[in-house]
C-alpha positions as CSV (number, residue, x, y, z in Angstrom):
1,M,-18.4,248.8,81.7
2,S,-20.3,248.9,85.0
3,P,-18.2,249.6,88.1
4,K,-17.6,246.5,90.2
5,I,-16.5,246.5,93.8
6,I,-15.1,243.3,95.3
7,F,-15.3,242.8,99.0
8,R,-13.4,240.1,100.9
9,P,-13.0,239.3,104.6
10,L,-9.8,240.8,106.0
11,C,-9.2,242.8,102.8
12,V,-9.5,246.5,102.0
13,L,-10.9,247.8,98.7
14,L,-8.7,250.5,97.2
15,L,-10.2,252.9,94.7
16,T,-8.6,256.0,93.2
17,A,-9.8,259.2,91.5
18,G,-9.0,262.9,91.4
19,F,-11.0,265.7,93.0
20,N,-11.6,269.4,92.4
21,L,-12.8,271.7,95.2
22,N,-11.3,273.8,97.9
23,A,-13.2,273.0,101.1
24,D,-12.9,271.1,104.4
25,V,-16.1,269.1,103.6
26,I,-15.4,266.2,101.4
27,D,-19.0,265.1,101.1
28,S,-22.1,266.6,102.8
29,Y,-24.2,263.6,101.6
30,L,-26.9,266.1,100.5
31,P,-26.8,265.1,96.8
32,V,-29.2,262.1,96.5
33,Q,-28.2,258.6,95.4
34,F,-30.5,255.5,95.7
35,P,-29.0,252.6,93.7
36,P,-30.8,249.3,94.1
37,P,-29.5,246.6,96.4
38,V,-27.0,244.1,94.9
39,G,-26.4,240.4,95.4
40,P,-23.2,238.4,95.4
41,G,-21.0,239.5,92.5
42,E,-23.5,242.0,91.2
43,T,-22.8,245.6,90.1
44,I,-24.8,248.7,89.6
45,P,-24.8,250.7,86.3
46,N,-22.4,253.6,85.9
47,E,-25.3,256.1,85.8
48,Q,-26.4,255.0,89.3
49,A,-22.8,254.9,90.7
50,V,-21.8,258.5,89.7
51,V,-23.2,261.7,91.1
52,H,-22.1,265.2,90.0
53,S,-22.6,268.1,92.4
54,D,-20.7,271.2,93.5
55,E,-21.4,270.1,97.1
56,I,-19.0,267.1,96.7
57,L,-15.2,267.5,96.8
58,G,-14.1,267.5,93.2
59,G,-17.7,267.8,92.0
60,V,-18.1,264.0,91.6
61,R,-19.0,261.1,93.9
62,F,-18.5,257.5,92.8
63,A,-20.3,255.2,95.3
64,A,-21.5,251.6,95.1
65,P,-22.4,248.7,97.4
66,G,-20.8,245.3,96.9
67,L,-20.6,241.8,98.2
68,H,-18.1,238.9,98.0
69,D,-18.7,236.9,94.8
70,Q,-19.1,233.8,96.9
71,A,-21.5,235.2,99.5
72,S,-24.6,233.1,100.2
73,V,-27.6,233.2,97.9
74,G,-30.0,235.8,99.4
75,S,-27.3,238.1,100.6
76,T,-27.7,241.8,99.8
77,A,-25.8,245.1,100.1
78,S,-27.5,248.4,99.8
79,M,-26.7,252.1,100.2
80,A,-28.4,255.5,100.0
81,T,-27.3,259.1,100.4
82,A,-29.8,261.9,101.1
83,G,-30.5,264.6,103.6
84,G,-26.9,264.8,104.9
85,A,-26.5,261.0,105.5
86,F,-24.9,258.0,103.9
87,T,-26.5,254.7,104.9
88,C,-24.9,251.3,104.2
89,N,-26.7,248.0,105.0
90,L,-25.5,244.3,104.7
91,R,-27.8,241.3,105.1
92,F,-26.7,237.7,105.1
93,P,-28.3,234.3,105.8
94,N,-27.2,232.9,109.1
95,D,-25.5,229.9,107.5
96,G,-21.9,230.2,108.6
97,N,-20.5,231.0,105.2
98,E,-17.1,232.7,105.8
99,N,-17.5,234.5,102.4
100,N,-20.5,236.5,103.7
101,G,-18.8,239.9,103.5
102,G,-19.2,243.2,101.8
103,G,-19.7,246.9,102.3
104,C,-20.0,250.3,100.5
105,A,-17.2,252.3,98.9
106,T,-17.0,255.9,97.7
107,T,-14.4,257.9,95.9
108,Y,-14.3,261.5,94.7
109,G,-13.5,263.5,91.5
110,G,-12.2,262.9,88.0
111,E,-8.9,262.1,86.5
112,E,-8.4,265.7,85.1
113,S,-8.8,267.4,88.5
114,P,-5.9,269.4,90.0
115,V,-3.9,268.3,93.1
116,F,-5.0,269.2,96.6
117,D,-3.2,269.9,99.8
118,L,-4.4,268.2,103.0
119,S,-1.4,269.4,105.1
120,G,-3.5,272.1,106.8
121,S,-5.5,269.3,108.5
122,T,-4.6,266.5,110.9
123,M,-7.5,264.1,110.5
124,F,-10.6,262.9,108.7
125,L,-13.8,263.3,110.8
126,F,-17.0,261.2,110.7
127,E,-20.2,261.0,112.8
128,A,-21.9,257.6,112.9
129,R,-25.6,256.8,113.6
130,D,-27.7,253.6,113.6
131,V,-24.7,251.3,114.0
132,S,-24.8,247.5,114.3
133,N,-22.1,244.8,114.4
134,N,-19.0,247.0,114.7
135,P,-18.4,248.1,111.1
136,I,-14.9,249.3,110.0
137,L,-14.2,252.5,108.2
138,V,-11.1,252.6,106.0
139,V,-9.8,255.8,104.3
140,T,-7.1,255.6,101.6
141,V,-5.3,258.6,100.2
142,Q,-3.0,258.6,97.2
143,D,-0.6,261.3,96.0
144,T,0.5,262.3,92.5
145,N,3.5,259.9,92.7
146,G,1.2,256.9,93.4
147,K,2.2,256.8,97.1
148,T,-0.6,255.4,99.2
149,S,-1.5,255.7,102.9
150,I,-4.3,253.8,104.7
151,G,-6.1,254.5,108.0
152,N,-9.0,252.8,109.7
153,V,-11.3,253.0,112.7
154,Q,-13.8,250.5,114.1
155,I,-17.2,251.9,114.8
156,G,-18.5,250.4,118.1
157,G,-21.5,252.6,118.4
158,E,-22.9,256.1,117.7
159,G,-20.7,259.2,118.0
160,Q,-17.9,261.1,116.3
161,F,-14.9,259.2,115.0
162,M,-11.6,260.2,113.4
163,V,-8.8,258.8,111.3
164,R,-5.6,260.7,112.2
165,F,-3.2,261.4,109.4
166,D,-0.2,260.6,111.6
167,Q,-1.6,257.1,112.3
168,M,-2.1,256.1,108.7
169,F,0.2,253.5,107.2
170,P,2.7,254.0,105.9
171,S,3.4,257.5,107.1
172,A,4.9,260.0,104.7
173,Q,8.3,259.7,106.4
174,L,8.2,255.9,105.6
175,G,7.1,256.2,102.0
176,G,3.4,256.9,102.4
177,A,1.3,259.6,100.7
178,D,2.5,263.2,100.6
179,L,-0.4,265.1,102.1
180,S,0.5,268.3,100.2
181,M,0.1,266.4,96.8
182,I,-3.1,264.3,97.2
183,D,-5.1,263.4,94.1
184,S,-7.4,260.7,95.4
185,I,-9.5,259.9,98.5
186,T,-11.4,256.7,99.1
187,L,-13.8,255.8,101.9
188,L,-14.9,252.2,102.6
189,M,-17.5,251.0,105.0
190,G,-17.0,247.3,105.6
191,G,-18.7,244.7,107.7
192,Q,-17.3,242.0,109.9
193,P,-17.0,238.7,108.1
194,G,-20.2,236.7,108.2
195,S,-22.2,239.4,110.0
196,N,-25.1,241.7,109.0
197,M,-24.1,245.4,109.2
198,D,-25.7,248.8,109.5
199,I,-24.1,252.2,109.6
200,T,-25.2,255.8,108.7
201,L,-22.5,258.4,108.3
202,L,-23.1,262.1,108.6
203,E,-20.8,264.6,106.9
204,F,-17.3,263.4,105.8
205,S,-14.8,266.1,106.4
206,T,-11.3,267.1,107.6
207,D,-10.5,269.2,110.7
208,G,-8.9,272.0,108.6
209,P,-8.9,273.6,105.2
210,I,-8.2,271.7,102.0
211,G,-5.9,273.8,99.8
212,T,-4.8,273.6,96.1
213,G,-1.6,271.6,95.6
214,P,1.1,271.7,92.9
215,G,0.7,270.0,89.5
216,S,1.3,266.3,89.1
217,P,5.0,265.5,88.6
218,G,4.3,262.3,86.6
219,G,4.7,258.7,87.4
220,D,7.7,256.6,88.6
221,E,9.9,254.7,86.2
222,I,9.7,251.7,88.5
223,V,6.3,249.9,87.8
224,A,4.7,247.8,90.4
225,E,3.4,245.2,88.0
226,E,6.9,244.4,86.9
227,L,8.4,243.7,90.3
228,S,6.9,240.4,91.5
229,G,9.3,237.5,91.5
230,S,12.1,235.7,93.3
231,Y,15.3,237.5,94.1
232,Y,18.8,236.5,95.3
233,D,22.5,237.5,95.3
234,P,24.4,235.1,92.9
235,A,27.4,235.4,95.3
236,R,25.1,234.2,98.2
237,S,23.3,231.3,96.6
238,G,21.1,229.6,99.2
239,E,19.2,232.6,100.6
240,G,16.8,235.1,99.0
241,C,13.4,236.7,98.9
242,Q,10.1,236.4,97.2
243,L,7.9,239.4,96.3
244,T,4.3,239.2,95.2
245,L,1.9,242.0,94.2
246,E,-1.4,241.5,95.9
247,R,-4.7,243.3,96.5
248,G,-5.6,244.6,93.1
249,G,-2.1,245.8,92.3
250,V,-1.5,247.9,95.4
251,L,0.0,245.8,98.2
252,F,3.2,243.8,98.2
253,I,4.0,240.8,100.4
254,L,7.7,240.1,100.9
255,T,9.1,237.0,102.4
256,C,12.8,236.3,102.9
257,Y,14.3,232.9,103.5
258,L,17.5,233.2,105.6
259,Y,19.7,231.6,108.2
260,N,21.0,232.2,111.7
261,N,23.6,230.1,113.5
262,G,23.2,227.3,111.0
263,E,19.4,227.1,111.2
264,Q,16.7,228.4,108.8
265,F,14.5,231.3,109.6
266,W,12.0,233.4,107.5
267,L,10.5,236.8,107.6
268,I,7.3,238.2,106.2
269,G,6.0,241.8,105.8
270,L,3.7,244.1,103.9
271,G,4.6,247.3,101.9
272,F,3.7,249.7,99.1
273,L,5.8,251.0,96.2
274,A,6.7,254.7,96.4
275,D,9.5,256.5,94.5
276,G,11.2,253.2,93.4
277,Q,11.1,251.8,96.9
278,I,9.0,249.4,99.0
279,I,9.3,250.2,102.7
280,L,8.2,247.3,104.9
281,E,7.8,248.9,108.3
282,E,7.3,245.7,110.2
283,M,8.9,242.4,109.2
284,T,7.6,239.5,111.4
285,I,9.4,236.4,112.6
286,T,7.6,233.5,114.2
287,S,8.3,230.4,116.3
288,G,6.5,227.9,118.6
289,A,4.5,225.7,116.3
290,D,5.2,222.2,115.0
291,Y,4.9,220.4,111.6
292,G,1.9,218.7,109.9
293,E,-0.8,217.2,112.1
294,D,1.0,218.6,115.2
295,F,0.6,222.2,114.0
296,S,-1.6,224.5,116.2
297,L,-2.2,228.1,115.4
298,I,-2.4,229.0,119.1
299,D,1.3,227.9,119.4
300,V,2.5,230.4,116.9
301,V,4.5,233.3,118.5
302,R,4.9,236.4,116.4
303,E,7.6,239.0,117.0
304,T,8.6,242.2,115.1
305,W,12.0,241.4,113.7
306,G,12.7,244.8,112.3
307,S,12.1,246.8,109.1
308,V,13.3,246.5,105.4
309,I,13.6,248.9,102.6
310,M,13.8,247.5,99.0
311,T,15.2,250.0,96.5
312,W,15.2,249.2,92.7
313,A,17.9,250.2,90.2
314,D,15.5,248.7,87.6
315,C,12.8,246.1,87.5
316,N,15.3,243.2,87.9
317,N,17.7,244.5,90.4
318,A,17.3,245.9,93.9
319,E,19.1,246.6,97.2
320,L,17.5,245.2,100.3
321,E,18.4,247.1,103.4
322,M,17.7,245.0,106.5
323,M,17.3,246.8,109.9
324,P,16.7,244.4,112.7
325,V,15.5,245.3,116.2
326,L,15.8,241.9,117.7
327,P,19.2,241.0,119.2
328,G,21.5,238.6,117.4
329,Y,21.0,240.1,114.0
330,E,23.2,242.8,112.3
331,E,22.1,245.5,110.0
332,Y,22.9,244.4,106.5
333,T,22.3,245.2,102.8
334,L,21.7,242.5,100.2
335,V,22.3,243.3,96.5
336,L,19.5,241.3,94.8
337,T,18.8,240.3,91.2
338,R,15.8,238.5,89.9
339,I,16.2,234.8,89.3
340,V,14.1,234.9,86.1
341,P,14.5,238.4,84.6
342,V,11.6,240.2,82.9
343,T,11.7,243.0,80.2
344,C,11.6,246.3,82.0
345,G,8.9,248.5,80.5
346,G,7.0,245.4,79.2
347,G,4.3,245.5,81.8
348,G,5.4,242.4,83.8
349,A,4.6,238.8,83.5
350,Q,1.6,237.9,81.3
351,G,-0.4,234.7,81.0
352,D,-3.4,232.7,82.3
353,A,-1.4,231.4,85.3
354,L,-0.7,234.9,86.6
355,P,-3.7,234.9,89.0
356,W,-2.3,231.9,90.8
357,M,0.6,234.1,92.1
358,G,0.5,235.2,95.7
359,S,0.5,234.1,99.3
360,W,-1.6,231.1,100.4
361,Y,-2.7,229.7,103.8
362,L,-5.3,227.7,105.6
363,P,-7.1,229.9,108.1
364,A,-7.1,227.0,110.7
365,R,-3.3,226.9,110.3
366,D,-2.7,230.7,110.4
367,G,1.1,231.2,110.9
368,E,2.4,229.0,108.1
369,G,1.8,229.1,104.3
370,F,2.9,229.0,100.8
371,Q,4.2,231.8,98.5
372,L,4.0,231.3,94.8
373,S,5.7,233.6,92.3
374,V,5.0,233.3,88.6
375,E,8.2,234.2,86.7
376,G,9.4,235.5,83.3
377,D,7.6,237.6,80.7
378,D,5.4,234.7,79.7
379,A,4.7,233.5,83.3
380,S,6.0,230.1,82.4
381,V,8.3,229.6,85.4
382,F,6.9,228.8,88.9
383,V,8.9,229.3,92.1
384,M,7.3,228.2,95.4
385,T,8.4,228.4,99.0
386,W,6.7,226.7,101.9
387,Y,7.0,228.4,105.3
388,T,6.3,226.0,108.2
389,Y,7.8,224.7,111.4
390,L,9.5,221.7,113.1
391,D,9.8,221.3,116.9
392,G,8.9,225.0,117.4
393,K,11.4,226.4,114.9
394,Q,10.9,227.9,111.5
395,V,11.7,225.8,108.4
396,W,11.3,226.5,104.7
397,M,11.4,224.5,101.5
398,I,11.8,225.9,98.0
399,G,11.4,224.5,94.5
400,T,10.5,225.2,90.9
401,G,7.4,223.7,89.3
402,T,6.1,222.4,86.1
403,R,2.6,223.0,84.9
404,N,0.0,220.4,83.7
405,G,-3.3,222.2,83.1
406,N,-4.6,223.5,86.4
407,Q,-1.8,221.6,88.3
408,L,1.7,222.6,89.3
409,V,4.1,219.9,90.4
410,F,7.2,220.9,92.4
411,S,9.0,217.5,92.2
412,E,12.3,218.5,94.0
413,M,11.6,220.7,97.0
414,V,14.8,221.5,98.8
415,I,15.4,222.1,102.5
416,T,18.6,223.7,103.6
417,S,20.8,224.5,106.7
418,G,24.4,225.2,107.7
419,T,25.2,228.9,107.5
420,G,24.6,232.3,109.1
421,F,23.1,235.7,108.7
422,G,24.6,238.8,107.1
423,S,28.4,238.8,107.2
424,A,28.3,235.2,108.7
425,F,26.7,233.8,105.5
426,N,28.9,231.5,103.5
427,P,27.4,229.9,100.4
428,D,29.9,227.0,100.7
429,D,28.4,226.1,104.1
430,V,24.8,225.7,102.7
431,I,23.6,222.1,103.1
432,R,20.9,221.1,100.7
433,E,18.6,218.1,101.1
434,N,15.8,216.8,98.9
435,F,12.6,217.3,101.0
436,G,10.3,215.6,98.5
437,S,7.5,216.9,96.3
438,I,4.5,219.2,96.6
439,T,1.7,219.3,94.1
440,F,-0.8,222.2,93.7
441,D,-4.2,221.5,92.2
442,F,-6.1,224.7,91.6
443,T,-9.9,224.9,91.9
444,D,-9.7,228.6,90.9
445,C,-7.3,231.5,91.5
446,N,-8.2,231.6,95.2
447,N,-8.4,227.9,96.1
448,L,-5.9,225.1,95.8
449,T,-5.1,221.7,97.3
450,A,-1.5,221.1,98.3
451,T,-0.4,217.5,98.4
452,V,2.9,217.1,100.3
453,D,5.0,214.0,99.7
454,S,8.0,214.0,102.0
455,Q,11.1,211.9,101.7
456,L,12.4,212.9,105.1
457,P,11.3,210.9,108.2
458,E,10.8,214.0,110.4
459,F,8.2,215.4,108.0
460,S,5.0,213.4,107.4
461,D,2.9,213.5,104.2
462,I,0.0,215.9,104.5
463,V,-2.8,217.3,102.3
464,L,-3.8,221.0,102.8
465,D,-6.7,222.9,101.3
466,E,-5.3,226.4,100.9
467,V,-6.9,229.8,100.1
468,K,-5.3,233.0,98.9
469,V,-4.4,235.3,101.8
470,I,-5.7,238.3,99.7
471,P,-8.3,236.9,97.3
472,L,-8.8,238.1,93.7
473,D,-11.7,238.4,91.4
474,C,-10.9,235.3,89.4
475,P,-11.1,235.6,85.6
476,P,-13.8,233.5,83.9
């Protein structure tokens, strides 16, 4: 199978591989590679994507250009390495297509390579030449336990640039990669959405030696693909969290629907699985916007609420440690169980509806959105939460849906109120009202139309064309 690299605006491509040399130079870019340009959704053959050389860390370079599948006709991505330089170029028609995006990605080594130790260094170093339109460099490292850390730098012109290890997210202390046990490095050169891009990189290196690390200890028992779903505490019915695995099986989005002083609020954050935990370093709370036609994204106020650690006993049960920094909220731990259990060790939900799962929004209404979890081993149960506003305050509605072909109907969306946060929560105080119905009609796994039919006078009917926050490569 030919390697395929999918580039999306606002998204990062994560590739993994091993490597197998002891040096501070990851790639001198002396070994030659000249694959042909690619168009939207095209790939290059394996023999053109892989280069073997003792001058490359691990002895192997995998590199390829790529474009968004829905980039305009006539768009191209091209790359070349020779003479100590790696050049990446993107060309798009000036037609305003928001899917005009792409870049060049490279990874190093093979799966049988030993582990390496980056702890003798503090940063990755690059030198950029022939730069146009502010490209972004993203570096991903992954250790032998599957922990991942990501760092990036925007290239505004020629010169030397760095990605500091202590500024990568998440840090090792918060569940990121252990620098002494690294088995993969990925470099991505990405363009700004809709813009042509040029960049030439000279030597890719660290600022210190790369040593040989210990052997791989093996994988975690908690498997990322088995964790997506809706969670609650049966003794605290009326609140809960949704977790969806996004971005090619690497990134999780967690939303929690809660209360404070009788009113609803909701939180959202991003995290990665490491050692049976997802650490969400920054959970965000919002305010300021209004509902429906009165919504304006410039009214949305975002604050850091605090952080969350989600620790699994198994694929259906987790503790959620909540650590707020905003006043008015206490530290609290929720003991959560999955609403629709799956078989641990079974690989997670399966079925043709699975690509629909994830977080959805309308870019012109950034600050509100839908989260859809596809539940059960056979992906036959659908739970959806709508996170929006009324009179400047957060509100949320939740419901379960039934499927009819490429349509999901959530006929009894519920809106709630009446209780508090943490120790002030009382399930007997939760007031539930029927909000109305919401219907999802899917064009593909990245596009849907949401038709909202409200039964409450304060909420008008509305139709929203939503896109996946982190798009997928949709199956045929």
